[in-house]
C-alpha positions in Angstrom: -10.7 -11.6 4.6 -14.1 -13.1 4.8 -16.3 -10.0 4.7 -19.4 -11.7 5.9 -17.5 -13.2 8.9 -16.2 -9.7 9.7 -19.7 -8.2 9.6 -20.9 -11.0 11.9 -18.1 -10.5 14.4 -18.6 -6.8 14.5 -22.3 -7.3 15.0 -21.8 -9.9 17.7 -19.3 -7.8 19.5 -22.1 -5.2 19.9 -24.8 -7.7 20.6 -26.7 -6.6 17.5 -29.2 -8.6 15.6 -29.4 -8.4 11.8 -32.4 -6.2 12.4 -30.4 -3.7 14.5 -27.6 -3.6 11.9 -30.3 -2.9 9.2 -31.7 -0.1 11.3 -28.2 1.4 12.0 -27.0 1.1 8.4 -30.2 2.0 6.5 -30.1 -1.3 4.6 -33.1 -3.6 4.4 -32.8 -6.6 6.8 -33.7 -8.9 3.9 -30.6 -7.7 2.0 -28.3 -8.5 5.0 -29.9 -11.9 5.5 -29.6 -12.8 1.8 -25.8 -12.2 1.9 -25.6 -15.0 4.4 -28.2 -17.3 2.8 -26.5 -17.0 -0.6 -23.0 -16.5 0.6 -22.7 -13.1 -1.3 -20.2 -10.4 -0.8 -21.8 -7.0 -0.2 -21.1 -4.2 -2.7 -18.8 -1.4 -1.8 -21.8 0.9 -1.4 -23.4 -1.5 1.0 -20.2 -1.9 2.9 -20.0 1.9 3.3 -23.5 1.8 4.8 -22.5 -1.1 7.1 -19.4 0.9 8.3 -21.5 4.0 8.8 -23.9 1.9 10.9 -21.0 0.5 13.0 -19.5 4.1 13.2 -16.2 2.8 11.8 -14.2 3.6 8.6 -13.6 1.2 5.8 -10.0 1.1 6.9 -11.0 0.0 10.3 -13.3 -2.6 8.8 -10.5 -4.1 6.7 -7.8 -3.8 9.3 -6.4 -7.1 10.5 -7.6 -8.1 13.9 -5.6 -6.3 16.6 -4.2 -3.9 14.0 -4.9 -0.4 15.1 -6.0 2.2 12.6 -5.4 5.7 14.0 -7.0 8.9 12.8 -6.0 12.4 13.6 -8.6 14.6 15.2 -9.0 16.4 11.9 -9.4 13.1 9.9 -12.0 11.9 12.4 -13.9 15.3 12.1 -13.8 15.0 8.3 -15.2 11.5 8.3 -18.0 12.5 10.7 -18.9 15.3 8.4 -18.6 13.1 5.3 -21.2 10.7 6.8 -23.7 13.6 6.8 -23.3 14.5 3.1 -25.6 13.4 0.3 -24.2 11.3 -2.5 -24.2 14.4 -4.7 -22.3 16.4 -2.1 -19.8 13.6 -1.7 -19.2 13.5 -5.5 -18.7 17.2 -5.6 -16.3 17.2 -2.7 -14.3 14.3 -4.2 -14.1 16.2 -7.5 -12.9 19.3 -5.6 -10.2 17.4 -3.7 -9.0 15.8 -6.9 -8.6 19.2 -8.4 -6.3 20.5 -5.7 -2.6 20.3 -6.5 -0.7 18.8 -3.6 1.3 21.4 -1.6 4.6 19.7 -2.2 4.1 20.1 -6.0 3.4 23.8 -5.6 6.6 24.2 -3.5 8.6 22.2 -6.0 7.2 24.3 -8.9 8.2 27.5 -7.2 11.8 26.2 -6.6 12.2 25.4 -10.3 10.9 28.7 -11.6 
């Protein structure tokens, strides 16, 4: 996938200028412009900001054209709340989620005891 082409298509589908995308994503317009001038691929951090600006997930960004990405109501709510967290809060939440043992393992452990 050509990431810059995808950003361009998403921007054009909304009739957004690079300036509008910069405003929505919180990235400097000069950064966005330089990606195209220098044919650079944005960092993951920048792509997250771009997706936040477009109000889409990274999965939606990378989905093939016409390929639907469906989220449950709870998943959508989690993503909306995720977008309001600071980087420190995101790091803490990810650490917490990583520490939780999946429910299936807990059930399996009880059966073997």
